[in-house]
C-alpha positions in Angstrom: -1.8 -10.7 6.3 -4.6 -13.2 5.5 -4.3 -16.3 3.7 -6.8 -17.1 1.3 -5.4 -20.4 0.8 -2.0 -22.2 1.6 -0.5 -20.4 -1.4 -2.6 -17.0 -2.0 -2.3 -14.2 0.6 -3.2 -10.4 0.7 -0.6 -8.0 2.8 -2.2 -5.0 4.0 0.3 -2.4 5.1 -0.4 1.4 6.1 2.1 3.9 4.9 3.1 7.2 6.1 5.7 9.4 4.2 7.4 12.8 5.3 10.0 14.7 4.1 8.6 15.1 0.6 9.5 18.2 -1.8 6.6 17.9 -3.9 3.9 14.9 -4.5 2.6 14.2 -8.1 -0.4 16.4 -9.7 -4.0 15.8 -8.2 -2.3 14.5 -4.8 -2.9 16.2 -1.6 -1.3 15.5 1.8 -3.2 13.7 3.9 -2.3 16.5 6.8 0.2 19.0 6.6 3.5 17.5 5.7 2.2 13.6 6.0 0.8 11.6 3.3 -0.8 8.3 4.3 -1.4 5.6 1.7 -2.7 2.0 2.2 -0.8 -0.6 0.3 -2.2 -4.0 -0.7 -0.2 -6.6 -2.1 -1.8 -10.0 -3.7 1.2 -13.0 -3.3 1.3 -16.2 -4.3 3.3 -19.0 -3.3 5.3 -21.4 -6.1 7.5 -23.9 -5.3 8.4 -22.6 -1.7 8.7 -19.2 -3.0 6.7 -16.2 -2.1 6.1 -13.5 -4.7 4.1 -10.2 -4.9 1.7 -10.6 -8.3 -0.2 -7.6 -7.8 -0.3 -4.1 -5.8 -3.0 -1.4 -4.9 -1.4 1.9 -3.5 -4.5 4.2 -2.4 -3.6 7.7 -0.8 -5.7 8.4 2.1 -7.8 11.6 1.2 -7.4 14.4 4.1 -10.6 15.4 6.0 -13.2 18.1 4.9 
């Protein structure tokens, strides 16, 4: 987690998904049976309460 200001932060999360039956069209597993993604959340704090205001989820492509 990185604080840009005392009331704004960015959280980067590495995710590993297994046990899926199928993936959305155009998606490919990172390796057989595993889909890795990198999730980024932008958080803001208002009146002492943290809230996620933006999120990006990027799949990790398989190596060629």
